[in-house]
C-alpha positions as CSV (number, residue, x, y, z in Angstrom):
1,M,-0.8,78.1,103.4
2,T,-0.8,79.4,99.9
3,A,-3.2,80.2,97.2
4,M,-5.5,78.3,96.8
5,I,-6.1,77.3,93.0
6,K,-9.1,78.7,91.7
7,V,-11.9,76.1,89.4
8,T,-11.8,79.4,86.7
9,E,-7.5,79.0,86.7
10,V,-8.0,75.3,85.4
11,P,-7.9,75.7,82.2
12,N,-5.2,77.9,81.2
13,Q,-2.9,75.9,84.0
14,P,0.0,74.8,82.7
15,R,0.3,70.7,81.7
16,S,3.7,70.7,83.5
17,K,1.8,71.9,87.2
18,T,-0.9,69.6,86.3
19,V,1.5,66.6,86.0
20,E,3.6,67.9,89.2
21,L,0.5,67.9,91.2
22,F,-0.4,64.5,90.0
23,R,2.8,63.4,90.8
24,Q,3.1,65.0,94.5
25,H,-0.6,64.1,95.6
26,I,-2.2,61.2,93.3
27,N,-0.5,58.5,91.8
28,P,3.6,59.3,91.3
29,G,4.2,56.1,89.7
30,L,1.5,56.1,87.7
31,V,3.2,59.8,86.1
32,T,6.5,57.8,85.9
33,L,4.9,55.3,83.6
34,L,2.6,57.9,81.3
35,E,6.1,59.8,80.8
36,M,7.8,56.6,78.9
37,G,4.6,56.5,76.7
38,E,4.9,60.5,76.6
39,Y,1.1,60.4,77.7
40,T,2.1,63.3,80.1
41,T,2.8,65.4,76.9
42,I,-0.6,65.5,75.6
43,E,-2.4,68.6,76.2
44,P,-6.4,67.8,76.2
45,L,-8.4,70.6,75.2
46,R,-11.8,69.3,74.3
47,A,-13.3,66.2,73.2
48,E,-15.7,64.7,71.0
49,G,-17.1,61.4,69.7
50,A,-14.1,59.5,69.1
51,V,-12.0,62.3,69.0
52,I,-9.6,64.3,71.7
53,T,-8.2,67.8,70.3
54,T,-5.0,68.9,72.6
55,T,-4.2,72.3,72.9
56,D,-1.9,72.7,69.7
57,T,-4.9,71.7,67.7
58,K,-4.0,68.6,67.3
59,K,-6.6,65.3,66.8
60,I,-6.3,62.3,68.7
61,L,-8.9,59.4,67.6
62,D,-9.6,57.4,70.9
63,F,-9.6,53.7,70.6
64,V,-9.5,52.5,74.5
65,S,-12.9,54.7,75.4
66,S,-11.8,54.6,78.9
67,Y,-11.4,51.1,79.3
68,G,-15.2,50.5,77.8
69,A,-16.8,53.5,79.3
70,L,-17.1,55.7,76.4
71,N,-19.3,53.5,74.2
72,L,-20.7,56.5,73.0
73,G,-17.8,58.7,72.8
74,H,-17.0,61.9,74.5
75,N,-19.3,64.0,75.5
76,H,-22.2,62.9,73.3
77,P,-24.7,65.8,72.2
78,K,-28.4,64.4,73.9
79,V,-26.5,62.8,76.9
80,S,-24.9,66.5,77.7
81,A,-28.1,68.1,76.8
82,A,-29.8,65.8,79.3
83,V,-27.9,66.6,81.8
84,R,-27.8,70.4,81.2
85,E,-31.6,70.1,81.0
86,L,-31.7,68.5,84.5
87,L,-29.4,71.1,85.9
88,S,-31.1,74.2,84.3
89,C,-34.2,73.7,85.8
90,Q,-32.5,73.0,89.3
91,R,-34.8,70.1,90.3
92,V,-33.4,67.9,93.0
93,D,-30.5,66.2,92.2
94,L,-29.6,64.5,95.4
95,S,-32.1,64.0,98.0
96,K,-32.4,60.2,99.1
97,E,-35.7,61.2,101.7
98,L,-37.8,62.6,97.9
99,L,-38.1,59.3,95.6
100,S,-36.0,60.7,92.0
101,P,-38.5,60.3,89.3
102,Y,-35.6,59.8,87.3
103,A,-34.2,57.1,88.9
104,A,-37.7,55.5,88.8
105,C,-38.1,55.6,85.1
106,L,-34.1,54.6,84.3
107,A,-35.0,51.3,86.2
108,G,-38.4,51.0,84.3
109,N,-36.9,51.3,80.8
110,L,-33.5,49.0,82.0
111,S,-36.4,46.4,82.8
112,Q,-37.7,46.2,79.6
113,I,-34.4,45.5,78.1
114,T,-32.4,43.5,80.6
115,P,-32.6,39.5,80.2
116,G,-35.9,37.1,81.1
117,D,-37.7,38.6,84.2
118,L,-34.5,40.9,85.5
119,N,-36.3,43.8,86.7
120,K,-35.6,45.0,90.2
121,L,-32.3,47.4,90.3
122,Y,-29.8,49.0,92.8
123,F,-28.0,52.0,91.6
124,C,-24.7,52.7,92.8
125,N,-21.8,54.7,91.2
126,S,-19.3,52.3,89.7
127,G,-18.5,48.9,88.7
128,T,-17.0,47.6,91.6
129,E,-19.9,49.0,93.9
130,A,-22.4,46.9,91.5
131,T,-20.1,43.8,92.0
132,E,-19.8,44.3,95.8
133,A,-23.9,44.3,95.5
134,A,-24.5,41.2,93.7
135,L,-22.0,39.4,96.0
136,K,-23.6,40.7,99.1
137,L,-26.9,39.9,97.4
138,A,-26.2,36.2,96.2
139,A,-24.9,35.5,100.2
140,R,-27.9,36.9,102.0
141,C,-29.9,34.8,99.3
142,F,-28.5,31.8,101.3
143,K,-28.8,34.1,104.6
144,G,-24.7,34.3,104.9
145,Q,-24.5,30.4,105.5
146,R,-22.6,30.7,101.9
147,P,-19.9,33.0,101.5
148,R,-17.6,31.5,99.4
149,F,-18.0,31.8,95.1
150,I,-16.7,30.0,91.9
151,Y,-14.8,32.7,89.8
152,A,-12.4,32.3,87.0
153,E,-8.6,32.8,86.5
154,N,-7.8,36.1,84.9
155,S,-10.9,37.7,85.6
156,L,-11.3,41.3,86.7
157,H,-14.4,42.1,88.3
158,G,-13.1,45.2,90.6
159,K,-10.3,46.5,93.4
160,T,-12.4,46.7,96.7
161,L,-11.9,44.2,98.6
162,G,-15.4,41.8,97.6
163,A,-15.0,42.0,94.0
164,L,-11.1,41.5,94.2
165,S,-11.3,38.5,96.7
166,F,-12.7,36.8,93.4
167,T,-10.7,38.6,90.6
168,G,-8.1,36.2,89.1
169,A,-5.3,38.6,88.9
170,P,-2.8,37.7,91.4
171,R,-1.0,40.7,90.8
172,L,-4.0,42.9,92.2
173,R,-4.5,40.3,94.5
174,E,-1.4,40.1,96.5
175,H,-0.7,41.8,100.1
176,F,-5.0,42.2,101.0
177,P,-7.0,40.1,103.6
178,L,-9.3,38.2,100.8
179,L,-12.1,36.5,101.4
180,P,-11.8,32.7,100.4
181,G,-13.7,31.3,97.2
182,F,-12.7,29.0,94.0
183,E,-11.2,29.9,90.7
184,V,-11.3,27.8,87.9
185,P,-10.4,28.4,83.9
186,F,-12.1,30.5,82.0
187,G,-14.3,28.5,79.5
188,D,-14.1,25.5,81.4
189,S,-17.6,24.2,82.7
190,Q,-16.8,21.0,83.8
191,A,-14.4,22.5,86.5
192,I,-17.2,24.6,87.9
193,D,-19.6,21.0,87.5
194,D,-16.5,19.4,89.3
195,V,-16.4,22.0,92.1
196,L,-20.0,22.1,92.6
197,T,-20.4,18.5,92.6
198,D,-18.2,17.9,96.3
199,K,-20.9,18.6,98.6
200,N,-18.8,20.3,101.3
201,N,-17.6,22.8,98.6
202,R,-21.0,23.0,97.8
203,E,-23.0,24.1,101.1
204,Q,-20.2,26.9,100.9
205,I,-21.0,28.4,97.3
206,A,-23.7,31.0,96.8
207,G,-22.9,31.4,93.0
208,V,-20.4,31.4,90.1
209,I,-19.4,35.2,89.2
210,L,-18.0,35.3,85.6
211,E,-17.6,37.6,82.9
212,P,-19.2,36.7,79.2
213,I,-16.1,37.6,77.4
214,Q,-12.9,38.3,79.7
215,G,-11.6,42.0,78.9
216,E,-8.6,42.4,81.1
217,A,-8.0,39.1,80.0
218,G,-7.0,40.1,76.8
219,V,-10.7,39.9,75.4
220,I,-11.0,36.5,76.1
221,I,-14.3,34.5,74.4
222,P,-15.4,31.2,75.4
223,P,-16.1,28.5,73.8
224,A,-19.8,28.3,71.8
225,G,-22.2,27.0,74.5
226,Y,-20.1,27.9,77.9
227,L,-22.7,29.9,79.5
228,Q,-25.5,28.0,78.4
229,E,-23.5,25.3,80.1
230,V,-22.8,27.1,83.4
231,R,-26.6,28.2,83.6
232,S,-27.3,24.5,83.6
233,I,-25.0,23.8,86.2
234,C,-25.5,26.3,88.5
235,D,-29.6,25.2,88.2
236,R,-29.1,22.3,88.8
237,H,-26.9,22.6,92.1
238,G,-28.8,25.1,93.3
239,V,-26.4,28.1,93.3
240,L,-26.7,31.7,91.6
241,L,-25.4,32.9,88.2
242,I,-24.1,36.3,88.6
243,L,-22.7,38.0,85.3
244,D,-20.7,40.8,85.0
245,E,-21.5,42.8,82.0
246,I,-19.5,45.9,83.0
247,Q,-17.5,45.6,79.9
248,T,-19.1,44.0,77.5
249,G,-22.2,45.6,78.1
250,M,-24.5,48.7,76.5
251,C,-24.1,47.2,72.9
252,R,-20.1,46.9,73.1
253,T,-19.8,42.7,71.6
254,G,-22.7,43.4,69.2
255,T,-25.5,43.0,71.5
256,M,-27.0,45.0,73.7
257,F,-25.7,42.4,76.6
258,A,-23.0,39.7,75.7
259,C,-25.0,37.1,77.4
260,N,-27.6,38.0,74.8
261,H,-25.4,36.3,72.1
262,E,-26.6,32.7,74.0
263,Q,-29.5,33.5,75.2
264,V,-28.5,33.1,78.9
265,I,-30.9,34.8,81.4
266,P,-28.3,35.3,84.8
267,D,-29.9,35.3,88.2
268,I,-27.7,38.1,89.0
269,L,-26.6,40.6,86.1
270,V,-23.8,43.9,86.8
271,L,-23.3,46.8,84.5
272,A,-21.4,50.0,85.0
273,K,-18.8,52.1,82.9
274,S,-21.1,52.8,79.5
275,L,-24.2,53.0,81.3
276,G,-23.8,56.6,82.0
277,G,-23.5,57.5,78.1
278,G,-19.9,58.7,79.1
279,I,-21.1,61.5,81.0
280,A,-21.9,60.3,84.4
281,S,-20.5,57.4,86.8
282,I,-23.3,54.9,87.3
283,G,-23.2,51.4,87.9
284,A,-26.5,48.8,88.2
285,T,-27.0,45.5,89.9
286,V,-30.4,44.1,88.5
287,C,-31.9,40.3,89.3
288,S,-35.1,38.8,89.4
289,E,-38.0,39.4,91.7
290,H,-37.8,35.7,93.5
291,V,-33.8,36.7,94.0
292,F,-34.4,40.1,95.7
293,A,-37.7,38.9,97.5
294,T,-35.7,36.1,98.9
295,A,-32.6,38.6,100.1
296,Y,-34.3,41.4,101.0
297,G,-37.8,40.9,100.6
298,N,-38.4,41.8,104.5
299,P,-39.5,45.7,104.6
300,H,-37.4,46.0,108.1
301,E,-34.3,45.7,105.5
302,C,-34.8,48.5,103.4
303,L,-31.8,50.1,104.3
304,V,-29.0,47.3,104.3
305,Q,-27.9,47.9,100.8
306,T,-28.0,52.0,100.0
307,S,-26.0,54.3,98.4
308,T,-25.9,58.0,99.4
309,F,-24.9,59.3,95.7
310,G,-26.3,56.2,93.9
311,G,-29.5,56.4,91.5
312,R,-28.5,60.6,91.8
313,S,-31.2,62.7,89.1
314,T,-28.6,63.8,87.1
315,A,-26.4,60.0,86.6
316,C,-29.7,58.4,86.4
317,A,-31.1,61.2,83.3
318,A,-27.7,60.9,81.4
319,A,-28.1,57.1,81.7
320,M,-31.7,57.6,79.7
321,A,-30.4,59.8,77.6
322,A,-27.8,56.8,76.5
323,L,-30.5,54.0,76.3
324,E,-32.2,56.2,73.9
325,V,-29.2,56.5,71.9
326,Y,-28.5,53.1,72.1
327,I,-31.6,52.0,70.9
328,N,-32.7,54.3,68.0
329,D,-29.2,54.2,67.0
330,D,-29.3,50.7,66.5
331,L,-25.3,50.4,68.4
332,A,-25.6,47.0,68.6
333,E,-26.3,46.3,65.0
334,R,-23.4,49.0,64.3
335,A,-20.7,47.7,66.8
336,E,-21.3,43.9,65.1
337,R,-20.8,45.2,61.4
338,L,-17.5,47.4,62.4
339,G,-16.4,44.6,64.4
340,R,-16.0,42.0,61.9
341,T,-14.6,44.5,59.7
342,M,-12.0,45.9,61.7
343,V,-11.4,42.3,62.5
344,K,-11.2,41.2,59.1
345,G,-8.4,44.3,58.6
346,L,-6.3,43.4,61.5
347,K,-5.6,39.9,60.6
348,Q,-4.8,41.4,57.3
349,V,-2.0,43.2,58.7
350,Q,-0.8,40.0,60.7
351,Q,-0.5,38.4,57.8
352,K,1.1,41.0,55.9
353,H,3.3,41.1,59.1
354,P,4.4,37.6,60.1
355,G,6.3,37.3,64.1
356,W,4.5,40.6,64.7
357,I,0.6,39.9,65.9
358,R,0.1,36.3,67.6
359,E,-3.7,36.5,67.7
360,V,-6.6,39.1,66.6
361,R,-9.7,38.3,69.0
362,G,-13.0,40.0,69.3
363,R,-16.4,40.2,69.4
364,G,-18.2,43.6,68.1
365,L,-15.6,46.4,68.8
366,M,-14.7,44.5,71.6
367,I,-11.2,43.5,70.0
368,G,-7.8,42.4,71.4
369,I,-4.5,42.4,69.4
370,E,-1.9,39.4,71.4
371,F,1.7,40.8,70.3
372,D,4.2,37.8,69.9
373,E,7.2,39.2,72.3
374,N,9.5,36.6,70.7
375,I,9.8,39.9,68.0
376,L,12.2,41.3,70.4
377,N,14.6,38.7,69.4
378,Q,15.2,41.1,66.1
379,A,16.8,44.3,68.2
380,K,18.7,42.9,71.0
381,S,21.6,45.1,70.1
382,Y,19.5,48.3,71.4
383,L,18.4,46.1,74.8
384,P,21.1,47.7,77.3
385,L,21.5,44.2,79.0
386,H,23.5,45.7,81.8
387,I,19.9,46.5,83.5
388,P,19.2,43.2,85.5
389,G,15.7,41.9,84.0
390,L,14.9,44.7,81.6
391,K,14.0,42.2,78.8
392,N,11.3,40.7,80.6
393,I,9.9,44.4,81.0
394,L,9.9,44.7,77.4
395,R,8.9,41.8,76.5
396,E,5.8,42.3,79.0
397,H,5.4,45.6,77.6
398,L,5.7,44.9,74.0
399,P,2.1,46.2,73.4
400,G,2.9,49.4,75.4
401,M,5.6,50.0,73.4
402,V,3.4,49.5,70.0
403,A,0.7,52.1,71.8
404,A,3.6,54.8,72.2
405,A,4.4,54.4,68.9
406,L,0.7,54.6,67.3
407,L,0.0,58.2,69.7
408,K,3.3,59.4,68.8
409,Q,3.3,59.1,65.1
410,F,0.0,58.6,64.3
411,G,-1.9,60.9,66.8
412,I,-4.0,57.5,67.6
413,L,-4.5,56.7,71.9
414,G,-4.5,53.1,72.6
415,T,-3.2,51.0,75.8
416,L,-2.2,47.5,77.0
417,M,-4.7,45.0,79.0
418,L,-4.2,45.4,82.9
419,N,-4.0,41.0,83.3
420,N,-2.2,39.9,79.9
421,R,-0.1,42.9,79.1
422,S,0.7,40.9,75.6
423,V,-2.4,42.4,74.2
424,L,-3.0,45.6,73.2
425,R,-6.8,47.0,73.5
426,V,-8.7,48.2,71.0
427,Y,-12.2,49.6,72.6
428,P,-13.2,52.3,69.9
429,P,-16.4,54.4,70.7
430,L,-19.4,52.4,69.0
431,I,-20.3,56.0,67.2
432,I,-16.7,55.8,65.5
433,D,-17.0,56.4,62.0
434,E,-15.5,54.2,59.7
435,K,-12.8,56.2,57.9
436,E,-11.5,56.2,61.6
437,L,-11.1,52.7,62.0
438,D,-9.6,52.1,58.7
439,Y,-6.7,54.9,59.8
440,F,-5.9,53.3,62.7
441,I,-5.8,49.6,60.5
442,S,-3.4,51.5,58.0
443,S,-1.4,53.4,60.8
444,L,-0.7,49.8,62.8
445,D,0.2,48.4,59.2
446,D,2.8,51.2,58.6
447,L,3.9,50.9,62.1
448,L,4.9,47.1,61.8
449,G,6.5,48.0,58.6
450,Q,9.3,49.7,60.1
451,G,10.3,47.0,61.6
452,P,10.8,46.1,65.1
453,K,14.6,47.6,65.7
454,E,13.2,50.9,64.6
455,L,10.5,50.9,67.0
456,I,12.3,49.3,69.9
457,K,15.5,51.6,69.8
458,T,12.8,54.5,69.7
459,R,11.2,53.7,72.9
460,V,14.1,52.1,74.8
461,N,15.7,55.4,75.1
462,H,13.1,57.5,75.5
463,A,12.3,55.4,78.5
464,L,15.6,55.1,79.8
465,S,15.6,59.0,80.8
466,S,16.2,59.8,84.0
467,A,12.7,59.1,85.7
468,G,12.2,56.0,83.4
469,L,15.6,54.8,84.0
470,K,15.0,55.2,87.9
471,F,11.1,53.4,87.4
472,L,12.8,50.1,85.5
473,T,16.0,49.8,87.9
474,S,13.4,49.9,90.8
475,W,10.8,47.4,88.9
476,T,13.5,45.3,88.2
477,G,15.2,45.4,91.5
478,A,11.5,44.0,92.4
479,L,11.1,41.0,90.0
480,T,14.9,40.0,91.1
481,G,14.2,40.2,94.8
482,R,16.3,42.9,95.7
């Protein structure tokens, strides 16, 4: 056995060593994919707010926010201070037998801001765990006699088995033994009503699970009144409404929770990502007293749904501090105001460069830019067509090429959406400076002004390095069935 790497040695470890260890022991395909966008060349040293500083002192603006987990940016001082204070006092961080005062107080605080009478909380470590708890809670309300749920096309609720069963993402679902459910188009309340009107269906369905705004589908905002209609349908047919606010919660869309826009109160609310203020991994499943009592009202059932690390004191302290920042700094209003400015600026870029952008859509600082892959037709001469299916792959990764160019040329960190590869994610931290938003808009303007030929020529040449060529060849083989 070779010598173990000491934790004190990690900061001085060469980036190449990190990349190689990641390739050998974690996810080689991900490393190759990131190499194609030149992300692996970045050596992050520290991060604060919306800015990541590299070892060579370059500044990178983070417009991904770890998919919505960094609404407060990196290492928010108030959240970091809360965790340091707890650890410096050597308080009990992890003990399930000794009730954590931090978990209790966080639950009390959250119950004051969650919609309606949602005041019973279960703490876990991630969004998919919180979704699992919500599904189990709903099914248990019907004593396990209703194992199915209605869910939306192109949704994403998590990658554990239960959450994945009711996630409308075919690429993620294939090859796994999933639970049966009913998939409906997002934004179509009548489709939900139609499923529930069938008595045979209704007697199998415990609830409807939805994102108020679909994130990974490309920031899809439903028609006005949709959530209110779904709430009414669930009440009429006697099933529960679960709202997944993992991405949309904690002020991201211009209100504390996205369901606040329509004053809709779900039966179960799912939270995670930015609940921990970007410091702690914490998720929460929130329900009413009635729902909790129906599912777990018997004292003998107190251990049916628990988590060893869920509700540990450090995570709850971070979440408590984060809540103070969200409320005291009025980040919901800030997200709404800056979001309107951002969308307006991006639409001006869209008009200035016809053919590039199909649509700009968003609410608050949850924004998606959908690109028009037909722009690739202007750069056919740079496509090595001897690789079967390459054109289709590049069409699917046009926003990825834009993101890679933004990083390389302008120091902006961006990425595409998991379920809609035509969309570039624009999720800046809510604490971002207005000048930094202007810089993103002007940078995208400059990049698109260079024309598709230059962008595609540069990105394709890099992608067809030895590693990238191997990756693309294997991918095209899979697409063509070889």
